[in-house]
Structures are given as structure tokens and as C-alpha cells.
C-alpha distance (Angstrom), angle and dihedral (degrees) to the residues before:
residue distance angle dihedral
M1 . . .
S2 3.79 . .
Q3 3.82 110.6 .
E4 3.81 102.1 -164.0
K5 3.77 110.2 117.6
N6 3.82 119.6 -141.2
L7 3.82 89.3 21.9
S8 3.80 127.4 90.4
V9 3.79 109.1 -66.0
Y10 3.80 120.6 -147.9
A11 3.81 126.5 -164.3
E12 3.79 134.8 -174.1
F13 3.81 110.9 -115.5
Y14 3.80 124.9 -160.2
R15 3.81 125.3 -159.0
K16 3.81 117.3 -125.3
A17 3.80 94.8 -10.4
V18 3.79 109.9 -178.8
D19 3.79 99.8 -144.9
R20 3.81 147.0 -15.1
R21 3.81 92.7 -82.2
E22 3.81 90.9 60.4
L23 3.81 90.3 52.8
K24 3.81 92.7 49.5
D25 3.81 101.5 38.6
S26 3.80 106.3 27.6
L27 3.80 115.8 151.8
F28 3.79 90.5 -146.3
P29 3.81 129.7 61.1
G30 3.77 119.0 -106.8
E31 3.79 130.0 -146.0
K32 3.80 112.8 -76.4
W33 3.80 111.5 -139.8
K34 3.76 135.5 170.6
V35 3.79 109.9 -108.6
Q36 3.78 131.9 -133.8
V37 3.80 115.3 173.0
E38 3.81 112.2 -142.7
Q39 3.80 99.3 175.3
V40 3.79 137.0 14.5
V41 3.80 116.4 -144.7
E42 3.79 114.8 -164.1
L43 3.80 116.0 -162.0
S44 3.76 129.0 -179.4
P45 3.84 112.7 -92.9
D46 3.83 91.6 -104.7
E47 3.81 93.4 47.8
Y48 3.79 91.0 46.7
D49 3.81 90.4 54.2
V50 3.82 90.4 49.2
F51 3.81 90.2 51.1
A52 3.82 93.3 45.6
E53 3.80 91.3 53.0
N54 3.83 94.6 44.9
L55 3.81 106.5 41.3
C56 3.81 94.7 151.6
E57 3.80 94.6 55.4
Y58 3.81 126.6 96.4
H59 3.80 113.8 -92.1
T60 3.80 123.8 -170.2
F61 3.82 94.5 -144.8
I62 3.81 90.2 55.8
E63 3.80 91.4 52.5
T64 3.82 89.6 48.7
N65 3.82 92.6 52.7
A66 3.82 100.3 31.9
G67 3.81 91.8 109.7
N68 3.81 91.5 60.7
V69 3.81 96.6 60.8
Y70 3.79 131.3 70.6
F71 3.79 142.4 135.3
D72 3.81 117.5 -106.1
E73 3.81 104.4 -149.3
Q74 3.79 93.7 -172.3
E75 3.81 92.9 56.5
E76 3.83 93.6 28.7
C77 3.78 87.1 -131.5
A78 3.81 129.1 143.3
H79 3.81 111.8 -140.4
C80 3.78 98.6 -160.2
L81 3.79 151.9 160.0
L82 3.78 120.4 -101.1
V83 3.80 109.9 -145.7
T84 3.79 114.7 -165.3
A85 3.81 143.5 133.3
P86 3.84 131.6 -114.0
E87 3.81 115.8 -86.7
Q88 3.80 90.5 11.7
K89 3.81 124.9 118.8
E90 3.80 99.5 -155.7
G91 3.78 129.4 72.3
I92 3.80 143.7 166.8
L93 3.80 124.7 -120.4
V94 3.81 115.2 -144.5
V95 3.81 134.1 -161.9
T96 3.82 110.6 -177.7
E97 3.84 104.1 -171.8
G98 3.81 87.3 -148.4
Y99 3.80 95.6 -50.2
F100 3.79 126.5 113.8
Y101 3.79 97.3 -124.1
A102 3.79 135.0 61.2
R103 3.82 96.9 -75.7
Y104 3.81 90.2 168.6
A105 3.80 120.0 19.1
A106 3.80 138.9 174.2
Y107 3.79 129.4 -166.3
I108 3.82 117.3 -127.6
P109 3.82 113.2 -165.0
D110 3.81 92.6 -169.0
C111 3.82 120.0 25.7
S112 3.82 91.5 -167.2
V113 3.82 89.8 82.4
L114 3.82 89.4 66.0
D115 3.79 122.0 90.1
L116 3.80 104.3 -122.2
A117 3.81 97.4 156.6
D118 3.82 95.4 109.5
I119 3.79 95.4 48.1
S120 3.76 107.1 97.6
D121 3.80 102.0 167.1
Q122 3.79 107.4 66.4
A123 3.78 99.4 160.7
S124 3.78 125.3 179.9
M125 3.79 107.8 -118.7
T126 3.78 98.6 -164.3
E127 3.81 105.1 151.5
Q128 3.77 120.7 -124.5
K129 3.78 112.0 -103.0
I130 3.82 121.1 -115.8
K131 3.80 108.6 -120.8
S132 3.83 102.9 166.0
A133 3.81 135.6 36.2
K134 3.81 142.4 177.4
F135 3.81 109.6 -98.7
Y136 3.83 121.8 -158.0
F137 3.81 131.8 -165.6
R138 3.84 120.9 -120.7
I139 3.81 100.6 -17.1
T140 3.83 113.4 178.7
D141 3.83 100.9 -137.6
M142 3.79 143.7 -12.2
I143 3.82 94.0 -93.9
H144 3.82 90.6 61.0
L145 3.79 89.7 41.3
K146 3.83 90.8 56.1
E147 3.82 94.3 44.1
C148 3.80 101.0 35.1
P149 3.85 107.4 147.4
I150 3.81 93.2 -152.9
D151 3.77 110.2 103.4
R152 3.78 111.6 -136.3
E153 3.77 129.9 -179.3
P154 3.83 111.5 -112.4
E155 3.81 112.8 -107.1
P156 3.80 125.9 -150.3
F157 3.79 111.2 -117.6
E158 3.78 142.7 -169.4
I159 3.82 121.2 -145.7
I160 3.80 113.0 -142.1
R161 3.83 98.3 176.8
R162 3.79 140.5 6.7
F163 3.82 123.3 -141.9
C164 3.82 112.6 -159.0
L165 3.83 113.7 -161.9
P166 3.81 132.0 -175.0
G167 3.81 114.5 -104.0
W168 3.82 96.8 -98.9
K169 3.82 92.7 47.6
F170 3.81 92.8 48.5
R171 3.82 90.6 51.1
E172 3.82 89.5 50.0
F173 3.82 90.6 49.7
A174 3.83 93.6 45.8
S175 3.83 93.5 48.1
D176 3.82 92.4 60.2
L177 3.78 114.1 23.3
A178 3.81 90.1 173.5
R179 3.81 91.4 61.3
R180 3.79 114.6 113.7
N181 3.81 111.3 -110.6
P182 3.82 113.2 -175.9
W183 3.80 91.2 -162.9
L184 3.83 88.0 68.5
N185 3.81 90.7 58.6
R186 3.79 99.5 78.2
P187 3.83 131.2 155.9
E188 3.78 92.9 -99.9
Q189 3.82 91.8 59.1
A190 3.78 87.0 106.4
A191 3.80 86.9 65.8
L192 3.81 89.5 64.7
Y193 3.80 91.5 73.2
Y194 3.78 113.3 95.6
E195 3.78 140.6 172.7
I196 3.80 122.4 -108.1
G197 3.80 108.1 -91.1
E198 3.79 93.8 34.1
N199 3.78 126.0 101.7
R200 3.79 112.4 -85.7
K201 3.81 110.8 -103.5
C202 3.81 114.1 -135.3
V203 3.79 146.9 150.5
A204 3.81 124.3 -118.3
V205 3.82 117.5 -132.0
T206 3.82 110.5 -159.2
T207 3.79 142.7 156.9
D208 3.80 133.0 -146.3
T209 3.83 90.8 -131.7
S210 3.81 96.4 61.6
R211 3.80 139.2 29.1
E212 3.81 92.8 -133.7
A213 3.79 121.0 106.3
V214 3.79 140.9 177.3
L215 3.80 122.2 -140.6
V216 3.80 110.2 -147.1
D217 3.80 133.1 -162.4
T218 3.82 103.3 -174.6
Q219 3.83 94.7 -175.8
G220 3.79 86.7 -143.5
Y221 3.82 96.0 -49.4
D222 3.82 127.1 111.4
Y223 3.81 97.5 -118.8
A224 3.81 136.8 63.3
R225 3.82 97.2 -81.8
I226 3.82 95.3 162.1
C227 3.80 119.0 17.1
A228 3.80 146.4 163.4
Y229 3.80 131.9 -154.9
I230 3.81 120.3 -122.6
P231 3.84 116.2 -169.9
D232 3.82 94.3 -161.7
Y233 3.80 119.4 26.1
H234 3.81 90.6 -173.0
R235 3.80 85.6 76.2
L236 3.80 92.3 59.3
E237 3.78 119.8 98.5
L238 3.80 99.1 -112.0
S239 3.81 101.1 151.2
G240 3.81 108.2 127.1
V241 3.81 93.0 8.3
P242 3.86 111.3 131.1
V243 3.82 114.3 -116.9
T244 3.79 128.5 -145.9
Y245 3.81 114.6 -165.3
Y246 3.80 109.4 -154.7
N247 3.81 120.6 -177.0
G248 3.79 98.6 -177.6
I249 3.80 92.1 -95.3
K250 3.79 106.4 52.4
E251 3.77 140.2 -4.8
T252 3.77 134.0 -135.8
E253 3.77 132.5 -166.8
G254 3.80 119.6 -119.8
K255 3.81 94.9 -17.8
Q256 3.77 127.1 78.0
P257 3.82 113.3 -117.1
F258 3.77 123.0 -123.4
T259 3.80 116.3 -69.9
E260 3.81 107.7 -96.4
T261 3.81 102.4 164.2
A262 3.79 131.3 54.7
V263 3.81 140.4 172.7
F264 3.81 109.0 -104.0
Y265 3.81 121.5 -157.1
R266 3.77 126.9 -160.8
G267 3.80 120.9 -133.6
A268 3.82 96.9 -4.3
N269 3.80 115.4 159.4
T270 3.80 92.1 -159.0
L271 3.80 132.7 2.6
Y272 3.80 95.8 -158.1
A273 3.82 90.9 77.4
I274 3.80 100.4 26.9
D275 3.79 117.6 158.7
D276 3.80 109.6 -113.5
G277 3.80 89.1 -138.0
N278 3.82 95.8 58.3
P279 3.84 103.3 144.3
H280 3.81 94.0 -156.2
S281 3.79 97.3 69.6
H282 3.78 133.3 105.6
E283 3.79 137.3 157.6
D284 3.81 117.2 -113.6
S285 3.78 139.4 155.5
F286 3.79 118.9 -96.2
Q287 3.78 141.7 -161.8
I288 3.81 119.5 -153.8
E289 3.80 111.4 -137.7
K290 3.81 98.5 179.4
Q291 3.81 141.0 1.8
V292 3.80 118.1 -132.4
I293 3.80 112.0 -161.5
L294 3.82 117.4 -162.1
T295 3.78 131.2 -179.9
D296 3.81 111.3 -88.3
T297 3.82 90.1 -108.3
D298 3.81 93.1 50.8
Y299 3.80 91.3 45.3
A300 3.81 91.5 51.9
E301 3.83 88.2 50.7
F302 3.81 92.0 48.6
A303 3.82 93.3 45.7
S304 3.83 89.9 53.3
N305 3.82 97.4 43.1
M306 3.80 109.2 33.1
K307 3.82 92.8 150.9
E308 3.80 90.5 66.6
D309 3.82 120.4 96.0
Y310 3.80 117.7 -97.4
E311 3.78 124.6 -172.3
F312 3.81 93.8 -146.9
L313 3.82 90.2 59.2
F314 3.80 93.4 50.7
S315 3.81 93.6 45.9
N316 3.82 90.8 51.9
H317 3.82 97.9 44.2
R318 3.83 92.1 118.4
F319 3.81 90.2 66.2
M320 3.81 93.8 57.2
Y321 3.79 125.1 75.8
Y322 3.82 141.7 119.7
E323 3.81 128.6 -115.1
P324 3.84 105.5 -149.8
D325 3.81 95.1 -172.7
R326 3.82 91.7 55.5
K327 3.83 95.5 29.8
R328 3.78 89.1 -130.6
W329 3.80 130.7 143.4
H330 3.80 120.5 -145.0
C331 3.78 102.9 -156.1
L332 3.78 151.8 150.2
L333 3.79 123.7 -99.7
V334 3.81 106.8 -138.2
T335 3.79 113.8 -166.2
G336 3.81 144.4 149.2
E337 3.78 130.1 -105.5
H338 3.82 92.8 -105.3
A339 3.81 100.0 16.4
A340 3.81 116.4 131.3
G341 3.80 91.6 -147.3
G342 3.78 140.7 16.4
I343 3.79 146.0 -157.8
L344 3.80 127.0 -98.6
V345 3.80 110.3 -141.0
D346 3.80 137.8 -166.9
S347 3.81 109.5 -179.5
E348 3.85 94.6 -175.3
G349 3.79 88.9 -139.3
Y350 3.79 94.8 -49.6
S351 3.79 126.5 110.3
H352 3.82 93.8 -119.1
A353 3.82 132.9 66.1
E354 3.80 103.1 -86.9
Y355 3.82 92.6 170.8
S356 3.79 124.0 19.1
A357 3.80 142.6 168.7
L358 3.81 130.0 -163.3
I359 3.81 120.2 -124.2
L360 3.81 111.1 -168.3
D361 3.81 97.5 -172.2
K362 3.82 122.1 34.6
E363 3.80 90.2 -168.7
K364 3.82 87.9 73.7
L365 3.83 91.2 60.5
D366 3.79 125.6 88.3
L367 3.82 100.5 -128.0
S368 3.81 98.8 161.7
G369 3.79 112.3 135.4
I370 3.82 95.7 3.0
P371 3.85 114.5 134.9
I372 3.81 117.9 -112.1
E373 3.79 124.6 -144.5
S374 3.80 109.0 -166.0
Y375 3.80 125.1 -158.9
L376 3.80 94.7 179.5
P377 3.83 116.2 129.7
G378 3.79 109.9 -75.6
Q379 3.81 91.3 -1.0
H380 3.80 105.5 86.0
T381 3.76 91.8 145.9
E382 3.75 140.9 127.6
K383 3.77 117.6 -133.7
M384 3.78 143.5 151.5
C385 3.80 122.3 -100.7
Q386 3.78 114.7 -103.6
G387 3.73 91.2 -80.5
D388 3.05 118.1 116.2
N389 3.62 130.5 -165.7
R390 3.80 96.2 -16.4
G391 3.80 90.1 57.8
K392 3.81 93.0 48.1
E393 3.78 91.3 49.1
K394 3.80 89.5 50.1
D395 3.82 91.0 50.8
T396 3.81 90.7 49.9
E397 3.80 89.9 51.7
R398 3.80 89.7 52.7
R399 3.83 91.9 53.8
E400 3.82 91.9 48.1
E401 3.80 89.6 48.3
R402 3.80 90.2 54.7
């Protein structure tokens, strides 16, 4: 981005970027546009971080200001929102194209380079917190919970724990609220009991792939006995509330577990510009059998042309297959030497990527003990990760499992 203040400022915009990391570390160039800020939106630091990590989600402040932003093709200028937080240098520029999420976005490391002199209305858009909700007894699923015709008086509540599920697990939970879920039956369930006149004690069940949430008072049971629907959990007061991340296999306190599910697409040529409406997509669990590390140039070529034939896919076809009974993909992780993410691939015996899933952050994968095949110059080798005995034992368990 151009850094000269009081001159025309240009920024690199990316379409449908998932989060701030993708704006900062993208392997592919964006579209360089001249910038004119029409509105400054100041969020709290926590809300700014939520926005920056969920750019493709609906945001109320974007809907409120959508009429102020547009792209002037004649001037090749982006009239945009600047989203930032007080006492923070960085910001994110947004052009919505009529949508209510960051359809095009650009990362600004230092907002002081922008000319904000003519912007008089710099309102704080911190959303009002939800402090009461309508609770219902023994509702079958979230659809009936959202559309329940019974009119109830909203009750004040207090959240004692948050459970964060992956998308597929949240949909399973929401489709049958009467299903028994042992992870709901935790030691602090006794804390859910309350006296009449007090705030109702409950847990919040959320997911990082949607803003919806369900508040649950189990009354000592292991299912959603009494619950309330929340359309936007970002408006709940969750500061200081302990978080349990549960991925359907294991749970961790305060730290999200490794990514173990992904959305696989069939026949995609590239996943960096995938159509949201692709009908051949579904979320499943996966198990990485080998890492293939390419040069950054070769990885960029592969990521843009996955329908082409690649020798390394054909030579590794025995590592890639699908378990229908467990809905699990056994696949390769193809990545670049300095790439932040990678692509999970099942070639189904072909030499191209028949099925593939995008991983934006390799640090969220458990790669201990997984063999590496390197195609870096002078390093065409196959080796184990620094692992050690634990990795070798894990690899042996995989073979026995197969």
C-alpha cells in the first residue's frame, strides 16, 4: 500500500477473504484500487478482533453503512468503510457491493496514512449486548425454537460457560435438541440451579461458522431441557466466561483443538475463488497421511490449476482414500515452503485433485509424526516430522487401523 500521506492512497483488495491473515499473507495478488474513506467504524478491541477473523460473516454495522460504500469504475476508486478500534494503528477497508459482509477487503497496517480530515461522523458502532431471552421447555430443534408461537416474557440470564462446536457438530446439536450430549453434563452443572428472582444460569452453545447460538439450562440433565435462541452470539456478554472447544472427538479448555474437519469439493480447479454455491461440497473429518511440500511458485501453480496432472499425486495414490462408514478422508496435505495454509487432496487414483479442501492455517493441524515429501531444490526427500517416537507410534496406529 502507498504510504504517502495527503497524496492518493492505494490498497490491495481481496474478494471474499476469510480473515485478516488472508489479507496480510495471501499468496496471490489482490486488486489495487485508489482509496477514499467514506465512514470510520470504531469497534471495541474484542469486537474488532471478531470482525477481523470473520470477514465473510454478516455484520450489523456493515448493513447500517452499506449505502455509503461503492466502487467508482470511472475513477477506479474504492469508496469504503474503515473498520478499526480505538488506540489501534491497523484497520480494514471494506467495500460491500450491496452485501452485508466484507465482500472486498484490504488490510491497513497504519491508518494514519489515510486522509480522514473530511470525515466528521466517526461513530462508535459497538452493538448493544443481549441481556435477556425467551426460554422454552423441551423444544425439539432450533427451527421450532426460532419459530415457536408461544409468547414468553424475556428472562435475564447469566452465562457460566460457552461450548464452541465445529459447524457440522453444531448443526447436529441444533437439529435434535433432545439428543443426549455428554459434553453438556459437566461438573459445574450444579451451578445451573438458581432461585426464583435470580438470573437464569445457562451455557451458550456456539460455532465459529455461524453467528447463531443456543442458550441451554440443562437442569442437571445432559440435553437441552430449557433453551433460548440467540441470532448473534457476538452480542452476548462473554468476557471472562470459560470456553470449551469440542470438535466431536475431544474437548479442550480455553484453546481451540486441532482442525479435524474440512469442507471437501469435487472437481474444483482452485479453492481460492470457489463459488459458495458449489453443489459438490460437504464437511467431513480427515486424516493426513503425508505432507507434500512444494516451492512457493509450484504451490501457487498447483493451487490455481488443480485439474492438471501432477506426478506427485499419482505416485502417492495409495495414501488417499475415503472411509464411507466413518465419513473420513485419508489425504495428502499439499503446501508451499512459506505458505500459511495448504490443500487437502484425495486424487481417487488419478493424477489430479479429484477432491480437495482448503486449510488456511497449517498451525491448526496436528502434523506430528506425519511423513514429509519435499520437492524443494536439492531436497527431494521423504522424512518424518521432528517427532520422534510419539509420531512413529501414531503412524503405526494408523496402519493398524487401516
